[in-house]
C-alpha angles and dihedrals in degrees: 000000000000124000106172128143128187118187136176117193148116127274111252093205140350114302111261105233118196137158129233119230086258091058099254116143118233126180125193122198142158124234121206104215118190118229119237094243140046128244110262094219100044101025089224129123113248126213137214119222109220122195112222138181130197128187142215123347095354088057090056091045092051092048090052100045109024121071138172108307096017114145108236137181113210132188121189146107135278116251130184124200139160139211138174116255126215091275091057094251120139110243120198120209128193116190143154113253103210119223094180141353138196131208104232100195134047122257090248091053091050092048092048091050092048092049089054100248120129116260123218109200114244115216092213094058116109127187127220119261117214122181142166127209126175091359094300128111121237119184122196128178129194119238132182105232097136098115095260120134113278105244125198106268092223096052123096108226092202100046113124092024109122097171121107128218118234111207123174121222089246090065095055118096093219 
């Protein structure tokens, strides 16, 4: 029995951080996840809006560092639950309970996008990786200590390169 979900999408609004009566942090958010195809009539790519929830320290971390429009990678599981609303009707909820998440763009990229300027991806950018296992928070960050030259983080290593790369499908690992 496998219940594993991996999503990449953008936050539709700020994460909603709250606390349970027991003091546990819980953040709810919605990810807009693009579909892999375009609509035949409009020619535009559609998106699914996935409700998600994350608990404890990662919830606080997400609320502090992820904002509307932030590109996130999320791993978790699908959960269904139900409750009775104020009118006495049973309401069913399906959501992704996040076990870990990763910021997939740098802070500067996010700020540039929010200010309306066009962002050119920088190959040296690395996002933060935040994960929880067994109800504990583990934070890992990626660093470049592999002996390669230290390039300026704001420079684009491929700017000025007009050549294209031709790769056959046989060369791809997937």
